[in-house]
C-alpha positions as CSV (number, residue, x, y, z in Angstrom):
1,X,-76.0,124.7,-59.0
2,X,-75.3,127.3,-56.3
3,X,-74.8,124.5,-53.8
4,X,-72.2,122.9,-56.0
5,X,-70.4,126.2,-56.6
6,X,-70.4,127.0,-52.9
7,X,-69.2,123.6,-51.9
8,X,-66.3,123.7,-54.4
9,X,-65.4,127.2,-53.1
10,X,-65.2,125.9,-49.6
11,X,-62.9,123.0,-50.6
12,X,-60.6,125.3,-52.6
13,X,-60.4,127.9,-49.8
14,X,-59.7,125.3,-47.1
15,X,-57.1,123.4,-49.2
16,X,-54.3,126.0,-48.6
17,X,-55.1,126.2,-44.9
18,X,-55.1,122.4,-44.5
19,X,-51.8,122.1,-46.4
20,X,-50.0,124.5,-44.0
21,X,-51.7,124.3,-40.6
22,X,-53.2,121.6,-38.4
23,X,-56.9,122.4,-38.3
24,X,-58.6,122.4,-34.9
25,X,-61.0,119.7,-34.2
26,X,-63.9,122.2,-34.1
27,X,-63.1,123.5,-37.6
28,X,-62.9,119.9,-39.0
29,X,-66.2,119.1,-37.4
30,X,-67.8,122.2,-38.9
31,X,-66.5,121.5,-42.4
32,X,-67.7,117.9,-42.3
33,X,-71.1,119.0,-40.9
34,X,-71.5,121.3,-44.0
35,X,-70.5,118.3,-46.3
36,X,-73.0,116.1,-44.6
37,X,-75.9,118.6,-45.0
38,X,-75.0,119.2,-48.6
39,X,-74.7,115.4,-49.3
40,X,-78.2,114.6,-47.9
41,X,-79.8,117.8,-49.3
42,X,-80.3,119.6,-46.0
43,X,-79.5,123.1,-45.0
44,X,-79.3,125.4,-42.0
45,X,-83.1,125.5,-41.4
46,X,-84.1,122.0,-42.4
47,X,-82.4,118.7,-41.5
48,X,-82.9,115.6,-43.7
49,X,-82.4,112.0,-42.8
50,X,-78.8,110.7,-43.0
51,X,-79.4,107.2,-44.4
52,X,-75.8,106.0,-44.1
53,X,-73.2,106.9,-41.4
54,X,-70.5,109.3,-42.4
55,X,-67.7,106.8,-41.7
56,X,-69.1,104.4,-44.3
57,X,-69.4,107.3,-46.8
58,X,-65.8,108.3,-46.3
59,X,-64.5,104.7,-46.7
60,X,-62.7,104.0,-50.1
61,X,-64.9,102.6,-52.9
62,X,-62.8,99.5,-52.8
63,X,-64.0,99.0,-49.2
64,X,-67.6,99.6,-49.9
65,X,-67.8,103.4,-49.4
66,X,-68.1,106.5,-51.5
67,X,-64.5,107.7,-51.1
68,X,-65.4,111.1,-49.7
69,X,-62.4,112.5,-47.9
70,X,-62.1,112.7,-44.2
71,X,-61.0,116.2,-43.5
72,X,-58.8,115.3,-40.5
73,X,-56.9,112.5,-42.3
74,X,-56.6,114.7,-45.5
75,X,-55.2,117.5,-43.4
76,X,-52.6,115.2,-41.9
77,X,-51.6,113.8,-45.3
78,X,-51.0,117.3,-46.6
79,X,-48.9,118.3,-43.6
80,X,-46.9,115.0,-44.0
81,X,-45.5,116.5,-47.3
82,X,-43.5,119.0,-45.2
83,X,-41.9,116.1,-43.3
84,X,-40.9,114.5,-46.6
85,X,-39.6,117.7,-48.0
86,X,-37.4,118.2,-44.9
87,X,-35.6,115.0,-45.9
88,X,-35.2,115.6,-49.6
89,X,-34.8,119.4,-49.9
90,X,-32.0,120.2,-47.4
91,X,-30.4,122.6,-49.8
92,X,-33.5,124.8,-50.2
93,X,-33.7,128.2,-48.6
94,X,-36.6,127.5,-46.3
95,X,-34.8,124.4,-44.9
96,X,-31.7,126.4,-44.2
97,X,-33.8,129.1,-42.4
98,X,-35.3,126.4,-40.2
99,X,-31.9,124.8,-39.6
100,X,-30.5,128.2,-38.4
101,X,-33.5,128.8,-36.2
102,X,-33.9,125.4,-34.5
103,X,-30.7,123.5,-35.2
104,X,-30.1,120.0,-36.6
105,X,-29.3,116.7,-34.9
106,X,-28.8,113.4,-36.7
107,X,-29.8,115.0,-40.0
108,X,-33.2,116.0,-38.6
109,X,-34.4,119.5,-37.5
110,X,-34.7,119.9,-33.7
111,X,-38.0,120.8,-32.0
112,X,-36.4,123.2,-29.5
113,X,-39.3,122.9,-27.0
114,X,-40.9,126.2,-25.8
115,X,-38.8,128.3,-28.1
116,X,-40.5,126.8,-31.2
117,X,-43.4,128.4,-33.0
118,X,-46.8,126.8,-32.9
119,X,-46.5,125.9,-36.6
120,X,-43.2,124.1,-36.0
121,X,-44.4,122.2,-33.0
122,X,-47.3,121.0,-35.1
123,X,-45.0,119.8,-37.9
124,X,-42.8,118.0,-35.4
125,X,-45.9,116.2,-33.9
126,X,-46.9,115.2,-37.4
127,X,-43.4,113.9,-38.0
128,X,-43.7,111.8,-34.9
129,X,-46.9,110.2,-36.1
130,X,-49.3,112.0,-33.9
131,X,-52.8,112.5,-35.2
132,X,-54.6,109.4,-36.6
133,X,-53.9,106.5,-34.3
134,X,-51.8,104.5,-36.8
135,X,-48.5,104.4,-34.9
136,X,-45.4,106.2,-36.1
137,X,-46.7,106.3,-39.6
138,X,-44.0,108.6,-41.0
139,X,-40.9,106.8,-39.8
140,X,-42.4,103.4,-40.6
141,X,-42.8,104.4,-44.3
142,X,-39.4,105.8,-45.0
143,X,-36.1,104.1,-45.5
144,X,-32.6,105.2,-46.6
145,X,-31.3,103.6,-49.8
146,X,-27.5,103.7,-49.2
147,X,-25.1,104.1,-52.1
148,X,-21.7,105.4,-51.0
149,X,-23.0,106.2,-47.5
150,X,-21.7,109.8,-47.5
151,X,-25.0,111.4,-46.7
152,X,-26.5,108.7,-44.4
153,X,-26.3,108.8,-40.6
154,X,-25.1,105.5,-39.2
155,X,-27.2,105.7,-36.0
156,X,-30.1,107.9,-36.9
157,X,-31.3,106.9,-40.4
158,X,-33.3,103.7,-41.2
159,X,-30.8,102.1,-43.6
160,X,-30.1,98.6,-42.2
161,X,-33.3,96.8,-41.3
162,X,-36.7,98.2,-40.3
163,X,-35.6,100.6,-37.6
164,X,-32.6,103.0,-37.0
165,X,-29.7,101.4,-35.2
166,X,-30.0,103.8,-32.3
167,X,-33.4,102.1,-31.6
168,X,-32.2,98.6,-32.3
169,X,-29.2,99.0,-30.1
170,X,-30.0,101.8,-27.7
171,X,-27.2,100.9,-25.2
172,X,-24.5,101.1,-27.9
173,X,-25.9,104.4,-29.1
174,X,-25.7,105.8,-25.5
175,X,-22.1,104.7,-25.2
176,X,-20.7,105.7,-28.6
177,X,-18.5,108.8,-28.8
178,X,-19.7,109.9,-32.2
179,X,-23.4,109.8,-32.5
180,X,-23.6,111.6,-35.8
181,X,-21.1,109.6,-37.8
182,X,-21.9,108.7,-41.4
183,X,-22.1,105.2,-42.9
184,X,-19.2,106.0,-45.3
185,X,-16.9,107.0,-42.4
186,X,-17.8,103.8,-40.4
187,X,-17.2,101.6,-43.4
188,X,-13.9,103.2,-44.2
189,X,-12.5,102.6,-40.7
190,X,-13.8,99.0,-40.7
191,X,-16.8,97.8,-38.8
192,X,-15.5,94.5,-37.5
193,X,-15.8,93.7,-33.8
194,X,-12.2,94.9,-33.1
195,X,-12.2,97.7,-35.7
196,X,-11.2,101.3,-35.0
197,X,-14.7,102.4,-35.9
198,X,-16.1,101.6,-32.4
199,X,-15.2,104.4,-29.8
200,X,-16.9,104.0,-26.5
201,X,-17.2,106.2,-23.4
202,X,-16.1,103.3,-21.2
203,X,-15.2,99.7,-21.4
204,X,-18.1,97.5,-22.5
205,X,-19.6,94.7,-20.4
206,X,-19.9,91.2,-21.8
207,X,-23.5,91.5,-22.8
208,X,-22.8,94.8,-24.5
209,X,-20.0,93.2,-26.5
210,X,-22.6,90.6,-27.7
211,X,-24.7,93.5,-29.0
212,X,-21.6,94.7,-31.0
213,X,-21.1,91.3,-32.4
214,X,-24.7,91.0,-33.5
215,X,-24.5,94.4,-35.1
216,X,-21.3,93.5,-37.0
217,X,-23.0,90.4,-38.4
218,X,-25.6,92.7,-40.0
219,X,-22.9,95.1,-41.2
220,X,-20.8,92.3,-42.8
221,X,-23.6,91.6,-45.2
222,X,-23.8,95.1,-46.4
223,X,-21.6,96.5,-49.3
224,X,-21.2,100.2,-50.0
225,X,-21.5,101.3,-53.7
226,X,-18.9,103.8,-54.8
227,X,-20.1,106.9,-56.8
228,X,-23.8,106.1,-56.0
229,X,-25.7,108.8,-54.2
230,X,-27.7,108.0,-51.1
231,X,-31.5,108.7,-51.3
232,X,-34.7,108.5,-49.4
233,X,-37.4,106.0,-50.4
234,X,-41.1,106.4,-49.6
235,X,-42.3,102.9,-49.0
236,X,-45.9,103.6,-50.0
237,X,-44.8,104.7,-53.4
238,X,-41.1,103.7,-54.0
239,X,-41.1,104.9,-57.6
240,X,-42.7,108.4,-57.4
241,X,-41.9,109.3,-53.7
242,X,-44.3,110.9,-51.2
243,X,-47.8,111.4,-52.3
244,X,-50.8,112.8,-50.3
245,X,-53.0,110.1,-51.9
246,X,-50.9,107.2,-50.8
247,X,-50.6,108.4,-47.2
248,X,-54.3,109.1,-47.0
249,X,-55.1,105.6,-48.2
250,X,-52.7,104.2,-45.6
251,X,-54.1,106.0,-42.6
252,X,-57.8,105.5,-43.5
253,X,-57.8,102.0,-44.8
254,X,-59.6,99.4,-42.7
255,X,-58.3,96.4,-44.6
256,X,-61.9,95.3,-45.6
257,X,-61.9,94.8,-49.3
258,X,-65.2,94.4,-51.2
259,X,-65.8,92.2,-54.2
260,X,-63.7,93.8,-56.9
261,X,-66.0,92.8,-59.7
262,X,-69.0,94.4,-57.9
263,X,-67.1,97.6,-57.3
264,X,-66.2,97.8,-60.9
265,X,-69.8,97.3,-62.0
266,X,-71.2,99.8,-59.6
267,X,-68.6,102.5,-60.4
268,X,-68.2,101.9,-64.1
269,X,-66.9,104.9,-65.9
270,X,-69.7,104.9,-68.4
271,X,-72.4,104.9,-65.7
272,X,-73.5,108.4,-64.5
273,X,-72.4,109.1,-60.9
274,X,-75.9,109.7,-59.6
275,X,-76.9,106.2,-60.9
276,X,-73.9,104.6,-59.3
277,X,-74.9,106.3,-56.0
278,X,-78.4,105.0,-56.3
279,X,-77.2,101.4,-56.9
280,X,-74.7,101.8,-54.0
281,X,-77.6,102.8,-51.7
282,X,-79.8,100.0,-53.0
283,X,-77.2,97.4,-52.2
284,X,-77.1,98.7,-48.7
285,X,-80.9,98.9,-48.4
286,X,-80.7,102.6,-47.7
287,X,-83.3,103.9,-50.1
288,X,-86.4,105.8,-48.8
289,X,-88.7,102.9,-49.3
290,X,-91.8,102.8,-47.1
291,X,-90.5,99.9,-45.0
292,X,-87.4,101.9,-44.2
293,X,-89.4,105.0,-43.4
294,X,-91.6,103.0,-41.0
295,X,-88.4,101.6,-39.4
296,X,-87.2,105.2,-38.8
297,X,-90.5,106.4,-37.5
298,X,-91.3,108.6,-40.4
299,X,-94.4,106.6,-41.5
300,X,-96.9,104.5,-39.6
301,X,-96.9,100.8,-40.2
302,X,-100.4,101.1,-41.7
303,X,-99.0,103.2,-44.5
304,X,-96.3,100.7,-45.6
305,X,-98.2,99.4,-48.6
306,X,-96.5,99.5,-52.0
307,X,-97.0,102.7,-54.0
308,X,-97.8,100.6,-57.1
309,X,-101.1,99.5,-55.5
310,X,-99.9,96.1,-54.3
311,X,-100.9,94.8,-50.9
312,X,-97.4,93.9,-50.1
313,X,-95.0,96.0,-48.0
314,X,-92.9,98.4,-50.0
315,X,-89.3,97.2,-49.7
316,X,-86.3,97.6,-52.1
317,X,-86.5,93.9,-53.0
318,X,-90.3,94.2,-53.7
319,X,-89.9,97.3,-55.8
320,X,-87.1,96.1,-58.0
321,X,-87.9,92.4,-58.3
322,X,-91.4,91.3,-57.2
323,X,-93.8,94.2,-57.8
324,X,-96.3,93.6,-60.6
325,X,-95.9,97.2,-61.7
326,X,-92.3,98.2,-61.1
327,X,-90.7,94.8,-61.0
328,X,-91.8,94.1,-64.6
329,X,-90.5,97.4,-65.6
330,X,-87.0,96.5,-64.5
331,X,-87.3,93.2,-66.2
332,X,-88.1,94.9,-69.5
333,X,-85.1,97.2,-69.1
334,X,-82.8,94.3,-68.4
335,X,-84.0,92.4,-71.4
336,X,-83.8,95.4,-73.8
337,X,-80.2,96.1,-72.8
């Protein structure tokens, strides 16, 4: 009981820290080391066998794991909430303070280089997708749903296609006079090829004019909606918006999905958790049977005989299916149920 209480205390105490600061790699390693020792029943003075690697344990149940949280990925998911709030809470006091301190460009707060605090530099790196090797995960999972276009930046926001227009047409963005124009202003002035909306620093070359024509083809298929407010959409959960759970699944998923019926049977809500874990380990052949202990060098091969008195080697298959003593017991339980 003390172990459970202490473990829950550690999680609750670290939750606030992880939601506000980027934990150093050493701290993350120390916390996960404590979790590992607790999971396998070890302690500071005695170290027990780790029957399954930690990566498999941290995999989602749908992918054959236990669903234990990876501290680093969970930390990143919590910090990502700040990036989302910077998009949807621009009228809040804390955002206005940061805007006064660091400035704003294209609707986004600036990093300001060396003048920034360590906390702000960390948040900016999180916003850029640094941390878990899944690309620019934040920008890839947000898009701007345009209504009347009054609050959407024409060049900076992802509102037409999968990437911002400044990245799709970088030369046009470099040449435009007004880089922070809004979609509503551009639409009002007319975004045809010869429209007044295009103001360039110099005369365009032929290939640059082709980029303008290509952009206009996309724009001609878009219609602004009067009296409809622009809003941000979180693509991982379009209905409810940003959630730590959705982002954590995104950055930790391997794409390997186990048999759904098997997962539902093992982790059935009416089955006690300790029984589900036993079955999970059994399916992976990671129970401390004598053949596994011999394989790990804990027992000699001469001591691998079944504990039930059989002459056969004690393996999981033998114990649960073929043993004259225990195998028949499992058969009786199966028939009685």
